[in-house]
C-alpha positions as CSV (number, residue, x, y, z in Angstrom):
1,M,0.0,0.0,0.0
2,E,2.9,2.3,0.8
3,D,4.2,2.0,-2.8
4,N,0.7,2.8,-4.2
5,I,0.4,5.9,-2.1
6,N,3.8,7.3,-3.1
7,K,3.6,6.5,-6.8
8,N,2.9,9.2,-9.3
9,S,0.5,8.7,-12.2
10,N,-0.8,11.5,-14.3
11,L,-4.5,12.1,-13.7
12,P,-6.8,11.8,-16.7
13,L,-9.4,14.5,-17.2
14,L,-12.2,12.9,-15.2
15,A,-9.9,11.9,-12.4
16,G,-8.5,15.4,-12.3
17,L,-12.0,16.9,-12.1
18,G,-12.8,14.4,-9.4
19,A,-9.7,15.4,-7.4
20,A,-10.6,19.1,-7.8
21,C,-14.2,18.5,-6.6
22,V,-13.0,16.5,-3.5
23,C,-10.6,19.4,-2.7
24,M,-13.5,21.8,-3.0
25,M,-15.5,19.7,-0.6
26,F,-12.6,19.8,1.9
27,G,-12.1,23.5,1.4
28,A,-15.8,24.2,2.2
29,N,-15.6,22.2,5.5
30,A,-14.5,25.3,7.6
31,I,-17.7,27.1,6.4
32,A,-19.8,24.0,7.3
33,I,-18.2,23.9,10.8
34,K,-18.8,27.6,11.3
35,M,-22.5,27.2,10.3
36,S,-23.0,24.2,12.7
37,L,-21.5,26.1,15.6
38,Q,-24.2,28.7,15.3
39,G,-26.7,26.2,16.6
40,L,-24.6,23.6,18.5
41,G,-22.1,23.6,21.3
42,V,-18.5,23.6,20.0
43,Y,-17.4,20.2,21.3
44,F,-20.9,18.7,21.0
45,S,-20.8,19.6,17.3
46,A,-17.4,17.8,17.0
47,A,-18.6,14.7,18.9
48,L,-21.8,14.5,16.8
49,R,-19.9,14.9,13.6
50,F,-17.5,12.1,14.3
51,T,-20.1,9.8,15.7
52,I,-22.1,10.0,12.5
53,A,-19.0,9.8,10.3
54,S,-17.4,6.8,12.1
55,S,-20.7,4.9,12.1
56,A,-21.1,5.5,8.4
57,L,-17.5,4.3,7.8
58,I,-18.0,1.2,9.9
59,I,-21.1,0.4,7.9
60,W,-19.2,1.0,4.6
61,A,-16.3,-1.2,5.8
62,L,-18.5,-4.1,6.8
63,S,-20.5,-3.9,3.6
64,T,-17.4,-4.0,1.5
65,K,-15.8,-6.7,3.7
66,Q,-12.8,-4.5,4.8
67,S,-10.9,-5.6,7.8
68,L,-11.1,-3.4,10.9
69,F,-8.4,-5.5,12.7
70,V,-5.3,-3.6,13.8
71,P,-2.1,-5.6,14.6
72,R,-1.3,-5.6,18.3
73,H,2.1,-4.0,17.7
74,K,0.5,-1.0,15.9
75,V,-2.0,-0.2,18.7
76,V,0.2,2.3,20.6
77,Q,1.0,4.1,17.3
78,L,-2.6,4.3,16.4
79,L,-3.5,5.6,19.9
80,T,-0.8,8.3,19.5
81,I,-2.2,9.3,16.1
82,S,-5.7,9.3,17.6
83,V,-4.9,11.5,20.6
84,A,-3.0,14.0,18.4
85,F,-6.0,14.1,16.1
86,S,-8.3,14.8,19.0
87,C,-6.1,17.6,20.3
88,Q,-5.9,19.0,16.8
89,L,-9.6,19.1,16.2
90,M,-10.5,20.4,19.6
91,L,-8.2,23.4,19.1
92,Q,-9.5,23.9,15.6
93,Y,-13.2,23.7,16.5
94,L,-12.7,26.1,19.4
95,G,-10.7,28.4,17.1
96,I,-13.2,28.4,14.3
97,S,-15.9,29.3,16.8
98,Q,-14.0,32.5,17.6
99,T,-12.8,33.6,14.2
100,S,-14.1,33.7,10.7
101,A,-14.4,30.7,8.4
102,S,-12.3,32.3,5.6
103,R,-9.5,33.2,8.0
104,S,-9.6,29.7,9.4
105,S,-9.5,28.2,5.9
106,L,-6.4,30.0,5.1
107,I,-4.6,29.1,8.4
108,L,-5.7,25.4,8.0
109,N,-3.9,25.4,4.6
110,L,-0.6,26.0,6.4
111,Q,-0.7,22.2,7.1
112,P,1.1,21.2,3.9
113,F,3.9,23.7,4.7
114,F,4.3,22.3,8.2
115,V,4.5,18.8,6.7
116,L,7.2,19.9,4.2
117,F,9.3,21.5,7.0
118,L,8.9,18.7,9.6
119,A,9.4,15.9,7.0
120,H,12.9,17.2,6.4
121,F,13.9,16.3,10.0
122,F,11.8,13.1,10.5
123,I,11.4,11.4,7.1
124,P,14.9,10.2,5.9
125,D,14.1,10.4,2.1
126,D,12.0,13.6,2.2
127,K,14.6,16.4,2.4
128,I,13.8,20.0,1.9
129,T,14.9,21.7,-1.3
130,L,15.2,25.3,-2.5
131,K,11.8,24.9,-4.3
132,K,10.2,23.8,-1.1
133,I,11.8,26.6,0.9
134,V,10.5,29.2,-1.5
135,G,7.0,27.6,-1.3
136,I,7.1,27.6,2.5
137,M,8.2,31.2,2.7
138,M,5.4,32.3,0.3
139,G,2.8,30.4,2.4
140,F,3.9,31.8,5.7
141,F,4.1,35.3,4.2
142,G,0.5,34.8,3.1
143,I,-0.5,33.9,6.7
144,S,1.3,36.9,8.1
145,L,-1.0,39.0,6.0
146,V,-4.0,37.3,7.6
147,F,-2.6,38.3,11.1
148,M,-1.9,41.8,9.9
149,E,-5.5,42.3,8.9
150,T,-7.1,44.5,11.5
151,N,-10.3,45.7,9.9
152,A,-13.2,44.5,12.1
153,V,-11.0,42.0,13.8
154,S,-11.6,41.7,17.6
155,T,-9.4,40.2,20.2
156,G,-11.5,37.0,20.0
157,F,-10.7,36.7,16.4
158,R,-7.0,36.8,17.1
159,T,-7.4,34.2,19.8
160,G,-9.3,32.0,17.4
161,D,-6.6,32.4,14.8
162,M,-4.0,31.3,17.2
163,L,-6.0,28.3,18.3
164,V,-6.6,27.2,14.7
165,L,-2.8,27.7,14.1
166,G,-2.0,25.5,17.0
167,G,-4.3,22.8,15.8
168,T,-2.8,23.0,12.3
169,L,0.7,22.6,13.7
170,I,-0.4,19.4,15.5
171,W,-2.1,18.3,12.3
172,G,1.1,18.7,10.4
173,G,3.2,16.9,13.0
174,N,0.7,14.1,13.1
175,A,0.7,13.8,9.3
176,V,4.5,13.3,9.4
177,Y,4.2,10.8,12.2
178,I,1.6,8.8,10.2
179,K,4.0,8.8,7.2
180,R,6.7,7.3,9.4
181,V,4.6,4.5,10.9
182,F,2.1,3.9,8.0
183,E,3.4,0.5,7.0
184,G,1.1,-2.1,8.5
185,F,-1.9,0.2,8.6
186,K,-4.8,0.4,6.2
187,P,-6.0,3.9,5.2
188,L,-9.3,2.9,6.8
189,H,-7.6,2.5,10.2
190,I,-6.1,6.0,10.0
191,A,-9.5,7.5,9.1
192,L,-11.7,5.6,11.4
193,Y,-10.0,5.0,14.7
194,P,-8.9,8.6,15.4
195,M,-12.6,9.6,15.0
196,I,-13.7,6.9,17.4
197,V,-11.2,8.0,20.0
198,S,-12.1,11.6,19.6
199,I,-15.8,11.0,20.4
200,P,-15.4,10.4,24.2
201,L,-12.8,13.2,24.4
202,T,-15.1,15.7,22.7
203,V,-18.0,14.5,24.8
204,C,-15.9,15.3,27.9
205,G,-15.0,18.7,26.4
206,S,-18.6,19.4,25.8
207,Y,-19.6,18.5,29.4
208,F,-17.0,20.9,30.9
209,W,-16.9,23.7,28.4
210,D,-20.0,23.9,26.2
211,T,-22.6,26.3,27.8
212,A,-25.3,24.5,25.8
213,L,-25.4,21.4,23.7
214,I,-28.1,22.7,21.3
215,I,-28.6,26.4,20.9
216,H,-31.1,26.1,18.1
217,L,-31.7,23.8,15.1
218,D,-32.6,24.9,11.6
219,A,-32.0,23.6,8.1
220,A,-28.6,25.3,7.9
221,V,-27.3,23.8,11.1
222,I,-28.6,20.3,10.2
223,G,-27.4,20.5,6.6
224,S,-23.9,21.7,7.7
225,M,-23.7,18.8,10.1
226,I,-24.7,16.3,7.4
227,Y,-22.1,17.9,5.1
228,Q,-19.3,17.6,7.6
229,S,-20.0,14.1,8.7
230,L,-21.3,12.3,5.6
231,V,-20.1,14.3,2.6
232,V,-16.6,15.3,3.9
233,A,-15.6,12.7,6.5
234,T,-17.2,9.7,4.8
235,F,-17.7,10.2,1.1
236,G,-14.7,12.6,0.8
237,Y,-12.5,10.0,2.6
238,M,-13.6,7.2,0.3
239,A,-13.2,9.3,-2.9
240,W,-9.8,10.7,-1.9
241,N,-8.5,7.2,-0.9
242,A,-9.7,5.7,-4.2
243,L,-7.8,8.4,-6.1
244,L,-4.8,8.1,-3.8
245,S,-4.5,4.3,-4.2
246,R,-4.6,4.7,-8.0
247,Y,-2.6,7.9,-8.8
248,G,-0.5,8.6,-5.6
249,T,0.1,11.6,-3.4
250,V,2.2,13.6,-5.8
251,S,-0.5,13.8,-8.4
252,L,-3.3,14.6,-5.9
253,H,-1.2,17.3,-4.2
254,S,-1.3,19.2,-7.4
255,Y,-4.9,20.0,-6.5
256,V,-4.6,21.1,-2.9
257,F,-4.5,24.8,-3.9
258,V,-8.2,24.5,-4.6
259,M,-9.0,24.2,-0.8
260,P,-8.0,27.7,0.4
261,I,-9.7,29.3,-2.7
262,T,-12.9,27.5,-2.0
263,G,-12.8,28.4,1.7
264,V,-12.3,32.1,1.2
265,I,-14.8,32.5,-1.7
266,L,-17.6,30.5,0.2
267,G,-16.9,32.4,3.4
268,G,-17.7,35.6,1.6
269,L,-20.7,34.2,-0.5
270,I,-22.4,32.1,2.2
271,L,-21.5,33.7,5.5
272,G,-21.0,37.3,4.2
273,E,-17.5,37.5,5.7
274,P,-15.4,40.4,4.5
275,I,-12.8,39.6,1.8
276,T,-10.3,42.4,2.2
277,Y,-7.3,43.1,0.0
278,K,-5.0,41.5,2.6
279,I,-7.1,38.4,2.7
280,V,-6.9,38.3,-1.1
281,F,-3.2,38.7,-1.2
282,A,-2.8,36.1,1.6
283,L,-4.8,33.7,-0.5
284,L,-2.6,34.4,-3.6
285,F,0.6,33.8,-1.7
286,I,-0.7,30.6,-0.1
287,V,-1.9,29.2,-3.4
288,A,1.4,30.2,-5.1
289,G,3.3,28.6,-2.3
290,L,1.4,25.3,-2.6
291,L,1.9,25.3,-6.4
292,V,5.7,25.9,-6.0
293,S,6.0,23.3,-3.2
294,Y,3.9,20.5,-4.6
295,L,3.8,20.7,-8.4
296,K,6.5,18.9,-10.3
297,Q,8.9,21.3,-12.1
298,D,7.5,20.6,-15.5
299,Q,4.0,21.4,-14.3
300,L,4.8,24.8,-13.0
301,P,3.9,28.0,-14.9
302,P,7.1,29.8,-16.0
303,I,6.7,32.5,-13.3
304,F,7.1,29.8,-10.6
305,S,9.9,27.8,-12.3
306,L,13.1,27.2,-10.5
307,N,16.3,25.5,-11.4
308,R,15.6,21.9,-12.5
309,N,18.4,20.6,-10.3
310,V,16.6,21.8,-7.2
């Protein structure tokens, strides 16, 4: 499975459109989370999402006769991944509740840059290059513009930004750890068990910190919860994994730039969040950084091209 994930096959048109659509689904997730938090407690919302999503994945796994068994010597590693996942999402949910969805979406898309940086130190064959350094610098410059945006930004927004940033850093570290220990796991294990472990932890968080479990329910809140749990966490996982197993991570990462674009645009269109010139420039730098970092040299537009020996 490791070889399949790391291989690189050019995506045909339909597969490329599918990858772009899945990335759009993921990019819209911060907007869905923000909408659900308008009617549900922060941690209750997370617990409900992952209860629904994990149940759907178990049903899918059993119906397709996929093994849920994890080798005994991999249990501690899986528990480590699961606890890190829970810490990540608890910080991110709390952060998104205090800042805007568009700002959250941009900060969340720092994760690939954290992965690039951390992989240099912890993945023997994944060393950083000049091209990656340039991409990382562009991405972090873009995020600096987000933090420099002061128009209609309260102290709560800045606290929320930092919480999302902390969760994104844990997410990046966890992704590198998963890459180190992936052999012996099935992708289903990595998707399912962290969600299952997160449920009791988020339920505890809801008991201690949510002032109310349900504030109000309407079509938007219910629809956003269905979107997060079934569209993104279940169908999105299955679609992404199917593409991953056939075409590999390198090909799919060519489409990750779609995520921040989707998040910022939908944050403005659906939630009416302000899209200022700093947010636009932040988006441009993050997208450009992702393109420079993850596209192969011969895929880059001339403006982003670097020395082929990099």
